[in-house]
C-alpha positions as CSV (number, residue, x, y, z in Angstrom):
1,M,-2.4,12.4,30.2
2,K,-1.1,9.7,27.9
3,I,2.2,10.5,26.1
4,E,2.8,8.5,22.9
5,K,6.3,8.0,21.6
6,K,6.4,7.7,17.9
7,L,9.1,5.4,16.5
8,E,10.8,6.9,13.5
9,L,12.7,4.7,11.1
10,S,16.0,5.8,9.6
11,L,16.2,6.5,5.9
12,Q,17.9,3.2,5.3
13,Q,15.3,1.3,7.3
14,L,12.5,3.0,5.3
15,A,14.2,2.1,2.0
16,V,14.6,-1.5,3.1
17,L,10.9,-1.6,4.1
18,A,9.9,-0.2,0.7
19,V,12.0,-2.8,-1.1
20,T,10.7,-5.6,1.1
21,L,7.1,-4.6,0.7
22,G,7.6,-4.1,-3.1
23,R,8.7,-7.7,-3.4
24,E,5.8,-8.9,-1.2
25,L,3.4,-6.9,-3.4
26,E,4.8,-8.4,-6.6
27,R,4.5,-11.9,-5.1
28,K,0.9,-11.4,-3.8
29,S,-0.1,-9.9,-7.2
30,R,1.2,-13.0,-8.9
31,D,-0.6,-15.3,-6.4
32,A,-3.8,-13.4,-7.2
33,S,-3.1,-13.8,-10.9
34,L,-3.3,-10.0,-11.5
35,C,-0.5,-10.0,-14.2
36,D,-1.7,-13.2,-16.0
37,T,-4.8,-12.4,-18.1
38,G,-7.5,-9.9,-18.6
39,K,-7.6,-6.3,-19.7
40,S,-5.8,-5.1,-16.6
41,A,-2.9,-7.5,-16.7
42,E,-0.7,-5.2,-18.6
43,I,-1.3,-2.4,-16.2
44,F,-0.2,-4.6,-13.2
45,A,2.7,-6.1,-15.1
46,L,4.1,-2.7,-15.9
47,A,3.6,-1.4,-12.4
48,F,5.1,-4.4,-10.6
49,C,7.9,-5.4,-13.0
50,G,10.7,-3.7,-11.2
51,L,9.6,-4.7,-7.7
52,A,10.8,-8.3,-7.9
53,E,14.2,-6.9,-8.9
54,R,14.2,-4.7,-5.8
55,D,13.7,-1.4,-7.6
56,P,10.7,0.4,-6.1
57,F,12.0,4.0,-6.6
58,G,12.2,4.4,-10.4
59,H,10.6,7.7,-11.5
60,R,8.9,5.8,-14.4
61,N,7.0,3.8,-11.8
62,E,5.0,6.8,-10.5
63,A,2.3,6.8,-13.1
64,S,2.1,3.1,-13.5
65,L,1.8,2.6,-9.7
66,S,-1.1,5.1,-9.6
67,A,-2.8,3.4,-12.5
68,A,-2.4,0.0,-10.9
69,Y,-3.8,1.2,-7.6
70,R,-6.9,2.6,-9.2
71,T,-7.3,-0.5,-11.3
72,L,-7.0,-2.7,-8.3
73,A,-9.7,-0.7,-6.5
74,D,-12.0,-1.2,-9.5
75,E,-11.3,-4.9,-9.6
76,L,-11.9,-5.2,-5.9
77,R,-15.3,-3.5,-6.2
78,S,-16.3,-6.0,-8.9
79,E,-15.7,-8.8,-6.3
80,I,-18.2,-7.6,-3.7
81,R,-20.8,-10.3,-3.2
82,G,-22.9,-8.6,-0.6
83,V,-22.9,-6.5,2.6
84,E,-23.2,-7.5,6.2
85,Q,-23.6,-5.6,9.4
86,R,-20.8,-5.9,12.0
87,F,-19.7,-4.3,15.3
88,L,-16.4,-2.5,14.7
89,C,-14.3,-0.4,16.9
90,T,-14.5,3.1,15.4
91,R,-12.6,5.0,18.1
92,S,-11.0,4.8,21.5
93,D,-10.0,7.1,24.3
94,A,-9.1,6.9,27.9
95,D,-12.6,5.6,28.7
96,G,-12.2,2.7,26.4
97,E,-13.3,1.6,22.9
98,Y,-16.4,2.6,21.1
99,D,-18.1,0.2,18.8
100,E,-20.6,0.9,16.0
101,V,-22.6,-1.2,13.7
102,C,-21.1,-0.8,10.2
103,A,-21.9,-2.1,6.8
104,V,-19.0,-4.3,5.7
105,P,-18.6,-5.6,2.1
106,V,-18.4,-9.4,1.7
107,Y,-16.0,-10.4,-1.0
108,S,-15.5,-13.4,-3.2
109,E,-12.5,-15.7,-2.7
110,R,-10.6,-13.8,-5.3
111,G,-11.8,-10.5,-3.7
112,E,-10.2,-11.7,-0.4
113,R,-6.9,-12.2,-2.2
114,L,-7.2,-8.8,-3.8
115,L,-7.8,-7.2,-0.4
116,A,-4.5,-8.7,0.8
117,V,-2.8,-7.2,-2.3
118,Q,-4.4,-3.8,-1.7
119,E,-3.3,-3.8,2.0
120,T,0.3,-4.6,1.0
121,F,0.1,-2.1,-1.8
122,S,-1.0,0.7,0.6
123,R,1.8,-0.1,3.0
124,F,4.3,-0.2,0.1
125,L,3.2,3.2,-1.3
126,A,3.4,4.7,2.2
127,A,6.9,3.4,2.8
128,R,8.0,4.4,-0.7
129,E,6.6,8.0,-0.3
130,Q,8.2,8.3,3.2
131,T,11.6,7.2,1.8
132,L,11.4,9.6,-1.2
133,D,10.2,12.5,1.1
134,R,13.1,11.9,3.6
135,L,15.6,11.7,0.8
136,A,14.3,15.0,-0.7
137,A,14.5,16.6,2.7
138,E,18.1,15.6,3.2
139,R,19.0,16.9,-0.3
140,S,17.3,20.2,0.5
141,L,19.1,20.5,3.8
142,R,22.5,19.8,2.2
143,R,21.8,22.5,-0.4
144,L,20.7,24.9,2.3
145,L,23.8,24.3,4.4
146,A,26.2,24.5,1.4
147,G,24.7,27.7,0.1
């Protein structure tokens, strides 16, 4: 039997991770010219404006981040240039890895940059949500203990 130990970050470490990933997301979005031109530029600029200033937790950010994530997914779909078949590891267990042939989209050069933005965006959103959830849990515990 294999026992996995899950490393849990402190609240401060989660917050630092969210701030760091937010800054990285803003930089990658600039590198991919998401905030420069086009009909979606305003959506991205609004969502990412506070990230460079190390403010990923503003409540006003919630709707704009969701809109930016959906818009990024739409833009990424428009950069698909074809599909190719590849062997990918789909699962693993004690007996080893299991590969399957999967259809994988092939992206334009811009699409590859957008993929990097999307990966950072996903990591940022996860760190942000974990931080906010942990903070809410601590507030709830303090109210419970005080009451």
